[in-house]
ZAMI-206471 format. One line per 4 residues: for each residue x, y, z of N, C-alpha, C, O. Coordinates in Angstrom, 1 decimal, m for minus. Example, Ala and Ser with C-alpha at 12.3 -4.5 7.8 and 13.67 -1.06 7.14 Angstrom:
2
13.2/m5.7/7.8/12.3/m4.5/7.8/13.2/m3.3/7.8/14.2/m3.3/8.5  12.8/m2.2/7.1/13.7/m1.1/7.1/12.9/0.0/7.9/13.4/1.1/8.0;
% end
This chain:
244
m41.5/m27.9/m8.3/m42.3/m27.1/m7.4/m42.4/m25.7/m7.8/m41.4/m25.1/m8.2  m43.5/m25.1/m7.7/m43.7/m23.7/m8.0/m42.9/m22.8/m7.1/m42.9/m23.0/m5.9  m42.3/m21.7/m7.7/m41.5/m20.8/m6.9/m42.4/m20.1/m5.8/m41.9/m19.6/m4.8  m43.7/m20.0/m6.0/m44.6/m19.3/m5.1/m45.1/m20.2/m3.9/m45.9/m19.7/m3.1;
m44.5/m21.4/m3.8/m44.9/m22.2/m2.7/m44.7/m21.6/m1.4/m43.7/m20.8/m1.2  m45.6/m21.8/m0.5/m45.5/m21.2/0.9/m44.6/m22.1/1.7/m44.9/m23.3/2.0  m43.5/m21.6/2.2/m42.6/m22.3/3.1/m42.9/m21.8/4.5/m43.2/m20.7/4.8  m42.8/m22.8/5.4/m42.8/m22.5/6.9/m41.4/m22.7/7.4/m40.8/m23.7/7.2;
m41.0/m21.6/8.2/m39.6/m21.6/8.7/m39.7/m21.6/10.3/m40.4/m20.7/10.8  m39.0/m22.5/10.9/m39.1/m22.4/12.4/m37.7/m22.8/12.9/m36.9/m23.5/12.3  m37.5/m22.3/14.1/m36.2/m22.7/14.8/m36.6/m24.0/15.7/m37.6/m24.0/16.3  m35.7/m24.9/15.6/m35.9/m26.2/16.4/m34.7/m26.5/17.2/m33.6/m25.9/17.0;
m34.8/m27.4/18.2/m33.7/m27.8/19.0/m33.5/m29.3/18.8/m34.4/m30.1/18.9  m32.3/m29.6/18.5/m31.9/m31.0/18.3/m31.1/m31.6/19.4/m30.0/m31.1/19.7  m31.6/m32.6/20.1/m30.8/m33.2/21.3/m29.5/m33.8/20.8/m29.5/m34.6/19.9  m28.4/m33.5/21.5/m27.2/m34.1/21.2/m26.5/m34.5/22.6/m27.0/m34.1/23.6;
m25.5/m35.3/22.6/m24.8/m35.7/23.8/m24.3/m34.5/24.6/m24.0/m34.5/25.8  m24.0/m33.4/23.8/m23.4/m32.2/24.4/m24.4/m31.0/24.6/m24.1/m29.9/24.9  m25.7/m31.3/24.5/m26.7/m30.3/24.8/m27.6/m30.1/23.5/m27.6/m30.9/22.6  m28.4/m29.1/23.6/m29.4/m28.8/22.5/m28.7/m28.0/21.4/m28.1/m27.0/21.6;
m28.8/m28.6/20.2/m28.2/m27.9/19.0/m29.4/m27.2/18.3/m30.2/m27.9/17.7  m29.3/m25.9/18.2/m30.4/m25.2/17.4/m30.3/m25.5/15.9/m29.2/m25.9/15.4  m31.4/m25.4/15.3/m31.4/m25.6/13.8/m32.5/m24.8/13.2/m33.5/m24.4/13.9  m32.5/m24.6/11.9/m33.5/m23.9/11.2/m34.2/m24.9/10.3/m33.5/m25.6/9.5;
m35.5/m25.0/10.4/m36.2/m26.0/9.6/m37.2/m25.3/8.6/m38.0/m24.5/9.0  m37.0/m25.7/7.4/m38.0/m25.3/6.3/m38.9/m26.4/6.0/m38.4/m27.5/5.6  m40.2/m26.2/6.1/m41.2/m27.2/5.7/m42.3/m26.6/4.8/m42.2/m25.4/4.5  m43.2/m27.5/4.5/m44.3/m27.0/3.6/m45.6/m27.4/4.2/m45.8/m28.3/5.0;
m46.6/m26.6/3.8/m48.0/m26.9/4.3/m48.6/m27.8/3.3/m49.6/m27.5/2.6  m48.1/m29.0/3.3/m48.6/m30.0/2.4/m48.9/m31.3/3.1/m48.3/m31.6/4.1  m49.9/m32.1/2.6/m50.3/m33.3/3.3/m49.3/m34.4/3.1/m49.0/m35.2/4.1  m48.8/m34.6/1.9/m48.0/m35.8/1.7/m46.6/m35.6/2.2/m46.1/m34.5/2.4;
m45.9/m36.7/2.5/m44.6/m36.7/3.0/m43.6/m36.4/1.9/m43.9/m36.7/0.7  m42.5/m35.7/2.3/m41.5/m35.3/1.3/m40.1/m35.8/1.6/m39.9/m36.2/2.7  m39.3/m35.8/0.6/m37.9/m36.1/0.9/m37.3/m34.9/1.6/m37.9/m33.9/1.7  m36.1/m35.1/2.1/m35.4/m34.1/3.0/m34.0/m33.9/2.6/m33.4/m34.7/2.0;
m33.5/m32.7/2.9/m32.1/m32.4/2.7/m31.5/m31.8/4.0/m32.1/m30.9/4.7  m30.4/m32.3/4.4/m29.6/m31.8/5.5/m28.6/m30.8/4.9/m27.7/m31.3/4.2  m28.7/m29.6/5.2/m27.8/m28.5/4.7/m26.8/m28.1/5.8/m27.2/m27.6/6.8  m25.5/m28.3/5.4/m24.5/m28.0/6.4/m23.8/m26.7/6.1/m23.4/m26.4/4.9;
m23.6/m25.9/7.1/m23.2/m24.5/7.0/m21.7/m24.3/6.6/m20.9/m25.3/6.7  m21.4/m23.1/6.2/m20.0/m22.7/5.9/m19.3/m22.5/7.2/m19.8/m22.5/8.3  m18.0/m22.1/7.1/m17.2/m21.8/8.3/m17.7/m20.5/9.0/m17.4/m20.3/10.1  m18.5/m19.7/8.2/m19.0/m18.5/8.8/m20.3/m18.7/9.6/m20.8/m17.7/10.2;
m20.7/m19.9/9.7/m21.9/m20.2/10.5/m23.2/m20.2/9.7/m23.2/m20.3/8.5  m24.3/m20.2/10.4/m25.6/m20.3/9.7/m26.0/m18.8/9.4/m26.7/m18.2/10.0  m25.4/m18.4/8.3/m25.5/m17.0/7.8/m26.9/m16.8/7.1/m27.6/m17.8/6.8  m27.2/m15.6/6.8/m28.4/m15.3/6.0/m28.3/m16.0/4.6/m29.3/m16.4/4.1;
m27.1/m16.0/4.1/m26.9/m16.7/2.8/m27.3/m18.2/2.9/m28.0/m18.7/2.0  m26.8/m18.9/3.9/m27.1/m20.3/4.0/m28.6/m20.5/4.2/m29.2/m21.4/3.7  m29.2/m19.6/5.0/m30.7/m19.7/5.1/m31.4/m19.5/3.8/m32.4/m20.1/3.6  m30.9/m18.6/3.0/m31.4/m18.4/1.7/m31.3/m19.6/0.8/m32.2/m20.0/0.1;
m30.1/m20.3/0.9/m29.9/m21.5/0.1/m30.9/m22.6/0.6/m31.5/m23.3/m0.2  m31.1/m22.6/2.0/m32.1/m23.6/2.5/m33.5/m23.4/1.9/m34.2/m24.3/1.6  m33.9/m22.1/1.8/m35.2/m21.8/1.3/m35.3/m22.2/m0.2/m36.3/m22.7/m0.7  m34.2/m22.0/m0.9/m34.2/m22.4/m2.4/m34.3/m23.9/m2.5/m35.1/m24.3/m3.4;
m33.6/m24.6/m1.7/m33.7/m26.1/m1.8/m35.1/m26.5/m1.4/m35.7/m27.4/m2.0  m35.6/m26.0/m0.3/m37.0/m26.3/0.2/m38.0/m26.1/m0.9/m39.0/m26.8/m1.1  m37.8/m25.0/m1.7/m38.8/m24.7/m2.7/m38.8/m25.7/m3.9/m39.7/m25.7/m4.7  m37.7/m26.5/m3.9/m37.7/m27.6/m4.9/m38.4/m28.8/m4.5/m38.5/m29.8/m5.2;
m39.0/m28.8/m3.3/m39.8/m29.9/m2.8/m39.2/m30.7/m1.7/m39.4/m32.0/m1.6  m38.5/m30.1/m0.8/m37.8/m30.8/0.3/m38.1/m30.2/1.7/m38.3/m29.0/1.8  m38.1/m31.0/2.7/m37.9/m30.5/4.0/m36.4/m30.3/4.2/m35.6/m31.2/3.9  m36.0/m29.1/4.7/m34.6/m28.8/4.8/m34.3/m28.4/6.3/m34.9/m27.6/6.9;
m33.3/m29.1/6.8/m32.8/m28.8/8.2/m31.4/m28.2/8.1/m30.5/m28.8/7.4  m31.1/m27.1/8.7/m29.8/m26.5/8.8/m29.4/m26.4/10.2/m29.8/m25.4/10.9  m28.6/m27.3/10.7/m28.2/m27.3/12.1/m27.1/m26.3/12.4/m26.2/m26.0/11.5  m27.0/m25.7/13.5/m26.0/m24.8/13.9/m24.8/m25.6/14.6/m24.9/m25.9/15.8;
m23.9/m25.9/13.8/m22.8/m26.8/14.3/m21.8/m26.1/15.2/m20.9/m26.7/15.8  m22.0/m24.8/15.4/m21.2/m24.0/16.3/m22.0/m23.8/17.6/m21.6/m22.9/18.4  m22.9/m24.6/17.9/m23.8/m24.4/19.1/m23.1/m24.4/20.4/m23.6/m23.8/21.4  m21.9/m25.0/20.4/m21.2/m25.0/21.7/m20.6/m23.6/22.0/m20.1/m23.4/23.1;
m20.6/m22.7/21.0/m20.0/m21.4/21.2/m21.0/m20.3/21.1/m20.6/m19.1/20.8  m22.3/m20.6/21.3/m23.3/m19.6/21.3/m23.0/m18.5/22.4/m22.4/m18.9/23.4  m23.4/m17.3/22.2/m24.2/m16.8/21.1/m23.4/m16.1/20.0/m24.0/m15.8/18.9  m22.1/m15.9/20.2/m21.3/m15.2/19.2/m20.6/m16.2/18.2/m19.4/m16.5/18.3;
m21.4/m16.8/17.3/m20.9/m17.8/16.5/m21.3/m17.7/15.0/m21.4/m18.7/14.3  m21.6/m16.5/14.6/m21.8/m16.2/13.2/m20.9/m15.0/12.8/m20.6/m14.1/13.6  m20.4/m15.1/11.5/m19.4/m14.1/11.1/m19.8/m13.5/9.7/m20.3/m14.2/8.9  m19.4/m12.3/9.5/m19.5/m11.7/8.2/m18.4/m12.3/7.3/m17.4/m12.9/7.8;
m18.6/m12.2/6.0/m17.6/m12.7/5.1/m16.3/m11.9/5.1/m15.3/m12.4/4.4  m16.3/m10.8/5.8/m15.0/m10.1/5.9/m14.3/m10.5/7.2/m13.2/m10.0/7.5  m14.9/m11.4/8.0/m14.3/m11.8/9.2/m13.7/m13.2/9.1/m14.0/m14.2/9.8  m12.8/m13.4/8.1/m12.3/m14.7/7.8/m11.5/m15.3/8.9/m11.6/m16.5/9.2;
m10.6/m14.5/9.5/m9.7/m15.0/10.6/m10.5/m15.6/11.8/m10.2/m16.6/12.3  m11.6/m14.8/12.2/m12.4/m15.2/13.3/m13.2/m16.5/13.0/m13.3/m17.4/13.8  m13.7/m16.5/11.8/m14.5/m17.7/11.3/m13.6/m18.9/11.3/m13.9/m20.0/11.7  m12.4/m18.8/10.7/m11.5/m19.9/10.6/m11.0/m20.4/12.0/m10.9/m21.6/12.2;
m10.8/m19.5/12.9/m10.4/m19.8/14.3/m11.5/m20.7/14.9/m11.2/m21.7/15.6  m12.8/m20.3/14.8/m13.8/m21.1/15.3/m14.0/m22.4/14.7/m14.2/m23.5/15.3  m13.8/m22.5/13.3/m13.9/m23.7/12.6/m12.8/m24.7/13.1/m13.0/m25.9/13.3  m11.6/m24.2/13.3/m10.5/m25.0/13.8/m10.7/m25.5/15.2/m10.0/m26.5/15.6;
m11.6/m24.9/16.0/m11.8/m25.4/17.3/m12.8/m26.5/17.3/m13.0/m27.2/18.4  m13.5/m26.8/16.2/m14.4/m27.9/16.1/m13.7/m29.2/16.3/m12.6/m29.4/15.9  m14.4/m30.1/17.0/m13.9/m31.5/17.1/m14.5/m32.2/15.9/m15.7/m32.6/15.9  m13.7/m32.5/14.9/m14.2/m33.2/13.7/m14.2/m34.7/13.8/m14.4/m35.4/12.8;
m14.0/m35.2/15.0/m14.0/m36.6/15.2/m15.3/m37.1/15.7/m16.4/m36.8/15.1  m15.3/m37.8/16.9/m16.5/m38.4/17.4/m17.6/m37.3/17.7/m18.8/m37.6/17.4  m17.3/m36.2/18.2/m18.3/m35.2/18.5/m19.0/m34.7/17.3/m20.3/m34.6/17.3  m18.3/m34.5/16.2/m19.0/m34.0/15.0/m19.9/m35.2/14.4/m21.0/m34.9/13.9;
m19.4/m36.4/14.5/m20.2/m37.5/14.0/m21.5/m37.6/14.8/m22.5/m37.9/14.2  m21.4/m37.4/16.1/m22.6/m37.5/16.9/m23.6/m36.3/16.6/m24.8/m36.5/16.6  m23.0/m35.2/16.3/m23.9/m34.0/15.9/m24.6/m34.3/14.6/m25.8/m34.1/14.5  m23.9/m34.9/13.6/m24.5/m35.2/12.3/m25.5/m36.3/12.5/m26.6/m36.2/11.9;
m25.2/m37.3/13.3/m26.1/m38.4/13.6/m27.4/m37.8/14.3/m28.5/m38.3/14.0  m27.2/m36.9/15.2/m28.4/m36.3/15.9/m29.3/m35.5/14.9/m30.5/m35.6/15.0  m28.6/m34.8/14.0/m29.4/m34.1/13.0/m30.2/m35.0/12.1/m31.4/m34.8/11.7  m29.5/m36.1/11.6/m30.2/m37.1/10.8/m31.3/m37.8/11.6/m32.4/m38.0/11.0;
m31.1/m38.1/12.8/m32.1/m38.7/13.7/m33.3/m37.8/13.9/m34.4/m38.3/13.9  m33.0/m36.5/14.0/m34.2/m35.5/14.1/m35.0/m35.6/12.9/m36.2/m35.6/13.0  m34.4/m35.5/11.7/m35.1/m35.6/10.5/m36.0/m36.8/10.4/m37.1/m36.8/10.0  m35.3/m38.0/10.6/m36.0/m39.3/10.5/m37.2/m39.4/11.5/m38.1/m40.2/11.2;
m37.2/m38.6/12.5/m38.3/m38.7/13.5/m39.5/m38.0/13.1/m40.5/m38.1/13.7  m39.4/m37.1/12.1/m40.5/m36.3/11.7/m41.5/m37.1/10.8/m41.1/m37.8/9.9  m42.8/m36.9/11.0/m43.8/m37.6/10.2/m44.0/m37.0/8.9/m44.7/m37.6/8.0  m43.5/m35.8/8.6/m43.8/m35.1/7.3/m42.7/m35.4/6.2/m42.7/m34.7/5.2;
m41.8/m36.3/6.5/m40.8/m36.6/5.4/m40.6/m38.1/5.2/m41.1/m38.9/6.0  m39.9/m38.4/4.2/m39.6/m39.8/3.8/m38.2/m40.1/4.3/m37.2/m39.6/3.8  m38.1/m40.9/5.4/m36.9/m41.1/6.1/m35.8/m41.8/5.2/m34.6/m41.8/5.6  m36.2/m42.5/4.2/m35.2/m43.2/3.3/m34.8/m42.3/2.1/m34.1/m42.7/1.2;
m35.3/m41.0/2.1/m35.0/m40.2/1.0/m34.4/m38.8/1.5/m35.0/m37.8/1.3  m33.3/m38.9/2.2/m32.6/m37.8/2.7/m31.2/m37.6/2.0/m30.4/m38.5/1.9  m31.0/m36.4/1.6/m29.8/m36.0/1.0/m29.0/m35.0/1.9/m29.6/m34.4/2.8  m27.7/m34.9/1.6/m26.9/m34.0/2.4/m26.1/m33.1/1.4/m25.5/m33.6/0.5;
m26.0/m31.9/1.7/m25.2/m31.0/1.0/m24.6/m29.9/1.9/m25.2/m29.7/3.0  m23.6/m29.2/1.5/m23.0/m28.1/2.3/m21.9/m27.5/1.5/m21.4/m28.0/0.5  m21.4/m26.4/2.1/m20.4/m25.5/1.4/m19.3/m25.2/2.3/m19.5/m25.0/3.5  m18.1/m25.3/1.8/m16.9/m24.9/2.6/m16.8/m26.0/3.7/m16.6/m27.2/3.4;
m16.8/m25.5/5.0/m16.8/m26.5/6.1/m17.9/m27.5/5.9/m17.7/m28.7/6.1  m19.1/m27.1/5.5/m20.2/m28.0/5.3/m20.0/m28.9/4.1/m20.6/m30.0/4.1  m19.2/m28.5/3.1/m18.8/m29.4/2.1/m18.0/m30.6/2.6/m18.3/m31.8/2.2  m17.0/m30.3/3.4/m16.2/m31.4/4.0/m17.1/m32.3/4.9/m16.9/m33.5/4.9;
m18.0/m31.7/5.6/m18.8/m32.5/6.5/m19.9/m33.3/5.7/m20.3/m34.3/6.2  m20.3/m32.8/4.6/m21.2/m33.6/3.7/m20.4/m34.9/3.2/m21.0/m35.9/3.1  m19.1/m34.7/2.9/m18.3/m35.8/2.5/m18.2/m36.8/3.7/m18.3/m38.0/3.5  m18.0/m36.2/4.9/m17.9/m37.1/6.1/m19.2/m37.9/6.3/m19.2/m39.0/6.6;
m20.3/m37.2/6.1/m21.6/m37.9/6.3/m21.8/m39.0/5.3/m22.3/m40.1/5.7  m21.3/m38.8/4.1/m21.4/m40.0/3.1/m20.5/m41.1/3.6/m20.9/m42.3/3.4  m19.4/m40.8/4.2/m18.5/m41.9/4.7/m19.1/m42.6/5.9/m19.0/m43.9/5.9  m19.7/m41.9/6.8/m20.1/m42.5/8.1/m21.6/m42.9/8.1/m21.9/m43.8/8.9;
m22.4/m42.3/7.3/m23.8/m42.5/7.4/m24.5/m42.9/6.1/m25.7/m42.5/5.8  m23.8/m43.6/5.3/m24.4/m44.1/4.0/m25.7/m44.9/4.2/m26.5/m45.0/3.3  m25.8/m45.5/5.4/m27.0/m46.3/5.7/m28.1/m45.5/6.1/m29.3/m46.0/6.2  m27.9/m44.2/6.2/m29.0/m43.3/6.7/m29.4/m42.2/5.7/m30.4/m41.5/5.9;
m28.6/m42.1/4.6/m28.9/m41.1/3.6/m29.0/m41.7/2.3/m28.6/m42.9/2.1  m29.4/m40.9/1.3/m29.6/m41.5/m0.1/m28.6/m40.8/m1.1/m28.4/m41.4/m2.2  m28.0/m39.7/m0.8/m27.1/m39.0/m1.7/m26.4/m37.9/m0.9/m26.9/m37.4/0.1  m25.2/m37.5/m1.5/m24.5/m36.4/m0.9/m23.8/m35.5/m1.9/m23.4/m36.1/m3.0;
m23.8/m34.2/m1.7/m23.3/m33.3/m2.7/m22.5/m32.2/m2.0/m22.9/m31.2/m1.7  m21.2/m32.5/m1.8/m20.3/m31.6/m1.2/m19.8/m30.5/m2.1/m19.4/m30.8/m3.2  m19.9/m29.2/m1.7/m19.3/m28.1/m2.4/m18.0/m27.7/m1.8/m18.0/m27.3/m0.6  m16.9/m27.7/m2.6/m15.6/m27.2/m2.2/m15.2/m27.5/m0.8/m14.9/m26.6/0.0;
m15.4/m28.8/m0.4/m15.1/m29.2/1.0/m13.6/m29.6/1.1/m13.1/m30.3/0.3  m13.0/m29.2/2.2/m11.7/m29.6/2.6/m11.8/m31.0/3.3/m12.5/m31.1/4.3  m11.2/m32.0/2.7/m11.4/m33.4/3.1/m10.1/m33.9/3.8/m9.0/m33.9/3.3  m10.3/m34.3/5.1/m9.2/m34.9/5.8/m8.7/m36.2/5.2/m9.5/m36.9/4.6;
m7.5/m36.6/5.5/m6.9/m37.8/4.9/m7.7/m39.0/5.4/m7.9/m39.9/4.6  m8.1/m39.0/6.7/m8.9/m40.2/7.1/m10.2/m40.3/6.5/m10.8/m41.4/6.4  m10.8/m39.2/6.0/m12.1/m39.3/5.3/m11.8/m39.8/3.9/m12.7/m40.6/3.4  m10.7/m39.5/3.3/m10.4/m40.0/2.0/m10.3/m41.6/2.1/m10.7/m42.3/1.3;
m9.6/m42.0/3.2/m9.5/m43.4/3.4/m10.9/m44.1/3.6/m11.1/m45.2/3.2  m11.8/m43.3/4.2/m13.1/m43.9/4.5/m14.1/m43.9/3.3/m15.2/m44.3/3.4  m13.6/m43.4/2.1/m14.4/m43.5/0.9/m14.8/m45.0/0.7/m15.9/m45.2/0.1  m14.0/m45.9/1.2/m14.3/m47.3/1.1/m15.7/m47.6/1.6/m16.4/m48.5/1.1;
m16.2/m46.8/2.6/m17.5/m47.1/3.3/m18.7/m46.4/2.6/m19.8/m46.5/3.0  m18.4/m45.5/1.6/m19.5/m44.8/1.0/m20.3/m45.8/0.1/m19.8/m46.5/m0.7  m21.6/m45.7/0.3/m22.5/m46.6/m0.5/m23.7/m45.8/m1.1/m24.7/m46.4/m1.5  m23.5/m44.5/m1.2/m24.5/m43.7/m1.9/m23.9/m42.8/m3.0/m22.7/m42.6/m3.0;
m24.7/m42.3/m3.9/m24.1/m41.5/m5.0/m23.6/m40.2/m4.4/m24.2/m39.6/m3.5  m22.4/m39.7/m4.9/m21.8/m38.5/m4.4/m21.5/m37.6/m5.6/m21.0/m38.1/m6.6  m21.8/m36.3/m5.5/m21.5/m35.3/m6.5/m20.6/m34.3/m5.9/m21.1/m33.5/m5.0  m19.4/m34.2/m6.3/m18.4/m33.2/m5.8/m18.3/m32.0/m6.7/m18.1/m32.1/m7.9;
m18.4/m30.8/m6.1/m18.3/m29.6/m6.8/m17.0/m28.8/m6.3/m16.9/m28.6/m5.1  m16.2/m28.4/m7.2/m15.0/m27.7/m6.9/m14.6/m26.6/m7.8/m15.0/m26.6/m9.0  m13.9/m25.6/m7.3/m13.3/m24.6/m8.2/m11.9/m24.9/m8.6/m11.1/m25.3/m7.8  m11.6/m24.7/m9.8/m10.3/m25.0/m10.3/m9.2/m24.0/m9.9/m8.0/m24.2/m10.0;
m9.7/m22.8/m9.4/m8.8/m21.8/m8.9/m8.9/m21.6/m7.4/m8.6/m20.5/m6.8  m9.3/m22.7/m6.7/m9.4/m22.6/m5.2/m8.1/m22.7/m4.6/m7.4/m23.8/m4.7  m7.6/m21.7/m3.8/m6.3/m21.8/m3.2/m6.2/m22.7/m2.0/m5.1/m23.1/m1.6  m7.4/m23.1/m1.5/m7.4/m23.9/m0.3/m7.4/m25.4/m0.7/m6.9/m26.3/0.1;
m7.9/m25.7/m1.9/m8.0/m27.1/m2.3/m7.5/m27.2/m3.7/m8.2/m27.0/m4.7  m6.2/m27.4/m3.9/m5.5/m27.4/m5.2/m6.0/m28.6/m6.0/m6.6/m29.6/m5.5  m5.9/m28.5/m7.3/m6.3/m29.5/m8.2/m5.7/m30.9/m7.9/m6.4/m31.9/m8.1  m4.5/m30.8/m7.5/m3.8/m32.1/m7.2/m4.6/m32.9/m6.1/m4.7/m34.1/m6.1;
m5.1/m32.1/m5.1/m5.8/m32.7/m4.0/m7.2/m33.2/m4.5/m7.6/m34.3/m4.1  m7.8/m32.4/m5.4/m9.1/m32.9/m5.9/m9.0/m34.2/m6.7/m9.8/m35.1/m6.6  m7.9/m34.2/m7.5/m7.7/m35.4/m8.3/m7.3/m36.6/m7.5/m7.6/m37.8/m7.8  m6.6/m36.4/m6.4/m6.3/m37.4/m5.5/m7.5/m38.0/m4.9/m7.7/m39.3/m4.8;
m8.4/m37.2/m4.4/m9.7/m37.6/m3.9/m10.5/m38.4/m4.9/m11.0/m39.5/m4.7  m10.5/m37.9/m6.2/m11.3/m38.6/m7.2/m10.6/m39.9/m7.5/m11.4/m40.9/m7.8  m9.3/m40.1/m7.4/m8.7/m41.3/m7.7/m9.2/m42.4/m6.7/m9.3/m43.6/m7.1  m9.4/m42.0/m5.5/m9.9/m42.9/m4.5/m11.3/m43.5/m4.9/m11.6/m44.7/m4.8;
m12.2/m42.6/m5.3/m13.5/m43.0/m5.8/m13.4/m43.9/m7.0/m14.1/m45.0/m7.1  m12.5/m43.6/m7.9/m12.3/m44.4/m9.1/m11.8/m45.8/m8.8/m12.4/m46.8/m9.2  m10.8/m45.9/m8.0/m10.2/m47.2/m7.7/m11.1/m48.1/m6.9/m11.0/m49.3/m7.0  m12.1/m47.5/m6.2/m13.0/m48.3/m5.4/m14.3/m48.5/m6.2/m15.2/m49.2/m5.7;
m14.4/m48.0/m7.4/m15.6/m48.2/m8.2/m16.9/m47.5/m7.6/m18.0/m48.1/m7.7  m16.7/m46.4/m6.9/m17.9/m45.7/m6.3/m18.7/m45.0/m7.3/m18.2/m44.6/m8.3  m20.0/m44.7/m6.9/m20.9/m44.0/m7.8/m20.7/m42.5/m7.4/m21.1/m42.0/m6.4  m20.0/m41.8/m8.3/m19.6/m40.4/m8.0/m19.6/m39.6/m9.3/m19.5/m40.1/m10.4;
m19.8/m38.3/m9.1/m19.5/m37.3/m10.2/m18.7/m36.2/m9.6/m18.7/m35.9/m8.4  m17.9/m35.6/m10.5/m17.0/m34.5/m10.1/m17.2/m33.4/m11.1/m17.0/m33.7/m12.3  m17.4/m32.2/m10.7/m17.4/m31.1/m11.6/m16.5/m30.0/m11.1/m16.6/m29.5/m10.0  m15.5/m29.6/m11.9/m14.5/m28.6/m11.6/m14.8/m27.4/m12.5/m14.8/m27.5/m13.7;
m15.0/m26.3/m11.9/m15.2/m25.0/m12.6/m13.9/m24.3/m12.7/m13.4/m23.8/m11.7  m13.3/m24.4/m13.9/m11.9/m24.0/m14.1/m11.5/m22.7/m13.4/m10.4/m22.7/m12.8  m12.3/m21.7/m13.6/m11.9/m20.3/m13.2/m12.5/m20.0/m11.8/m12.3/m18.8/m11.4  m13.2/m20.9/m11.2/m13.9/m20.5/m10.0/m13.0/m20.7/m8.7/m12.1/m21.6/m8.6;
m13.2/m19.8/m7.8/m12.4/m19.7/m6.5/m13.2/m20.5/m5.5/m14.3/m20.9/m5.7  m12.6/m20.6/m4.3/m13.3/m21.1/m3.1/m14.5/m20.2/m2.8/m14.4/m18.9/m2.8  m15.7/m20.7/m2.5/m16.8/m19.9/m2.2/m17.6/m19.4/m3.4/m18.3/m18.4/m3.3  m17.4/m20.0/m4.5/m17.9/m19.5/m5.8/m19.4/m19.5/m5.8/m20.0/m18.7/m6.6;
m20.1/m20.2/m4.9/m21.6/m20.3/m4.9/m22.2/m19.1/m4.2/m23.4/m18.8/m4.5  m21.5/m18.5/m3.4/m22.1/m17.4/m2.5/m22.0/m16.0/m3.1/m20.9/m15.5/m3.3  m23.1/m15.4/m3.4/m23.2/m14.1/m4.1/m22.7/m13.0/m3.2/m22.5/m11.9/m3.6  m22.6/m13.3/m1.9/m22.2/m12.2/m0.9/m20.6/m12.2/m0.8/m20.1/m11.3/m0.1;
m19.9/m13.1/m1.4/m18.5/m13.2/m1.3/m17.8/m12.6/m2.5/m18.4/m12.7/m3.6  m16.6/m12.1/m2.4/m15.9/m11.5/m3.5/m15.5/m12.6/m4.5/m15.2/m12.3/m5.7  m15.5/m13.9/m4.0/m15.1/m15.0/m4.9/m16.3/m15.6/m5.7/m16.2/m16.5/m6.4  m17.5/m14.9/m5.6/m18.7/m15.4/m6.3/m18.4/m15.5/m7.8/m17.9/m14.6/m8.4;
m18.8/m16.6/m8.4/m18.7/m16.8/m9.8/m20.1/m17.2/m10.3/m20.6/m18.3/m10.1  m20.8/m16.2/m11.0/m22.2/m16.4/m11.3/m22.4/m17.6/m12.2/m23.3/m18.4/m12.0  m21.6/m17.8/m13.2/m21.8/m18.9/m14.1/m21.6/m20.3/m13.4/m22.4/m21.2/m13.6  m20.6/m20.4/m12.5/m20.4/m21.6/m11.8/m21.5/m21.8/m10.8/m22.0/m22.9/m10.6;
m22.0/m20.7/m10.2/m23.1/m20.9/m9.2/m24.4/m21.3/m9.9/m25.0/m22.2/m9.3  m24.7/m20.7/m11.0/m25.9/m21.1/m11.7/m25.8/m22.5/m12.2/m26.8/m23.3/m12.1  m24.7/m22.9/m12.8/m24.6/m24.3/m13.3/m24.6/m25.3/m12.2/m25.3/m26.3/m12.3  m23.9/m25.0/m11.1/m23.9/m26.0/m10.0/m25.2/m26.1/m9.3/m25.6/m27.2/m8.9;
m26.0/m25.0/m9.3/m27.3/m25.1/m8.7/m28.2/m26.0/m9.6/m28.9/m26.9/m9.1  m28.1/m25.9/m10.9/m28.9/m26.7/m11.8/m28.4/m28.2/m11.6/m29.3/m29.1/m11.6  m27.1/m28.4/m11.5/m26.6/m29.8/m11.3/m27.1/m30.4/m10.0/m27.5/m31.6/m9.9  m27.0/m29.6/m9.0/m27.4/m30.0/m7.6/m28.9/m30.4/m7.6/m29.3/m31.5/m7.1;
m29.8/m29.6/m8.1/m31.2/m29.9/m8.1/m31.5/m31.1/m8.9/m32.4/m31.9/m8.5  m30.9/m31.3/m10.0/m31.1/m32.4/m10.9/m30.6/m33.7/m10.2/m31.3/m34.7/m10.2  m29.5/m33.6/m9.5/m28.9/m34.7/m8.8/m29.8/m35.2/m7.7/m30.1/m36.4/m7.5  m30.3/m34.2/m6.9/m31.3/m34.6/m5.8/m32.6/m35.1/m6.4/m33.2/m36.0/m5.8;
m33.0/m34.5/m7.5/m34.3/m35.0/m8.1/m34.2/m36.5/m8.5/m35.1/m37.2/m8.3  m33.0/m36.8/m9.0/m32.8/m38.2/m9.5/m32.7/m39.2/m8.3/m33.2/m40.3/m8.4  m32.2/m38.7/m7.2/m31.9/m39.7/m6.1/m32.8/m39.6/m4.9/m32.8/m40.5/m4.1  m33.5/m38.5/m4.8/m34.3/m38.3/m3.6/m35.8/m38.2/m3.9/m36.7/m38.3/m3.0;
m36.2/m38.1/m5.2/m37.6/m38.0/m5.6/m38.0/m39.2/m6.5/m38.7/m39.0/m7.4  m37.5/m40.3/m6.1/m37.8/m41.5/m7.0/m39.3/m41.9/m7.1/m39.7/m42.4/m8.1  m40.0/m41.6/m6.0/m41.4/m41.9/m6.0/m42.3/m40.6/m6.3/m43.5/m40.7/m6.3  m41.5/m39.5/m6.6/m42.3/m38.2/m6.7/m42.6/m37.9/m8.2/m43.2/m36.9/m8.5;
% end
């Protein structure tokens, strides 16, 4: 898709069992239906950076939905990258069990209800918190998505166990110098994919820290960010644009 494509950006409300979850939707003024991407936010919330990533993905030919997973704590639920402690505190207050699964299901249901997209060609990606939740989405909703690409997600043990249920291609991106996710943990997760014969790829950027994709963070790694963007777009092109 040409970089000059006109994107339409709107705020939407997604019904959930716990109320209305706001989201930001990027769409195109085009007649044909398109594949979609569910973009899951960092621990810092739906920041301007995440919205920029959404626009970049949309410009590649996708409808993109970015839900505000901190909606239960509105209005003060976004943080600067220097507010690590406050962001982590809010992240740890999330219910990552049934409540989060229902939120993710609601977001996917919202996408599938739209007439401007292809409901069988939905991918999921996210960073940090959103990386872990992209992994969770692959475990729980493989029947509703076509591919998942988690970036440096912290993965709970029960999610590693649930790799058994993954039935879509997964591309894992990690930094080799990430203090939150050591290499031993990454290789442990990979071993689970291997032993189960799952369709996966793993790319470890040896010198990259946690948050390497975000140019607003001190841990930004330009080479890793550029390469992973290329890999992500190619991965989604292969698995979400089969008829495109």
